[in-house]
N, C-alpha and C positions, 0 to 999 in steps of 0.2 A: 503493500499500499504506501502510496506517495503522501510522505507528510512535508508540508510547507512551513517555514519559519518566517516571520515578518517583524520589521523593526528591531526592538531589543531582543527578542527572542533568537533571531539570526544571530546578532553579534553575540550572544551569550553561548551559543552552541557552535558558533564559528562557521555555519553553512545556511544556505538558504532551503535547502530540501534534502530529504534522505528517505532511502526506500526502508519499509519496517516490515516485516511479516506478523500477521496478527492471524490469530484461530478464525475460522469461517463463522460468520453471524456472530462476531464478538459485540458486545456493547460499547458504545463511544468512550463511556466512562472508563472502561477497563483499558482501552487503547490509549487514552489521555494519560492514565496512571502509569502505563508502561512507557509513555514518551518521557515523563517526568522522572522516572527512575532511570532511564538509559541516559537522560541529560539533566543530572539533578541540580545542577546550577540552574535551572528553569525555575525550582522552587522558590527562588528569592523575588519572583515576579508575579503580579497579580495577573493570571493568564485568561484569556478567553479563547475558545475552540470553535472551529467550525468543520463542518461535514457536507462536502460538495458545494461550498460557497453559502451555506446557510448555518447561521448560529446553532450552536449544539448546546444541550443541557447535559448530555451524557447518556440519555436513555435509547438514544437512536441505535438501531442496529446496523453495524457496518459490514460491508461484504468488499471481496476482492474487486479492485478497480476503483474504489471511492477515493476521495481527497479529503484528507484531514489537513487543516491550517490551524496554527498555533501563534497567537498573538498576545501583545499587551493591552491591558485596558488603558483608554486614552480618555483622560478628562479635560475639559476645556472650559472656557466661559466667556 
């Protein structure tokens, strides 16, 4: 599965994308936890996730070919 990193997350892991294998029909929350475990430096950030360019809350079922994105929450005023 392709995992994309944006902004500060790309800086933290030192790359913009990586391929990671997940079990078939995994829950997005499990994939997100595996990503943070693989790249523990991400734990220092307030993270948001997306599955196939849609914000994800972790309950989504992911499948082979899906795209996961990891980025930091941005606030402004």
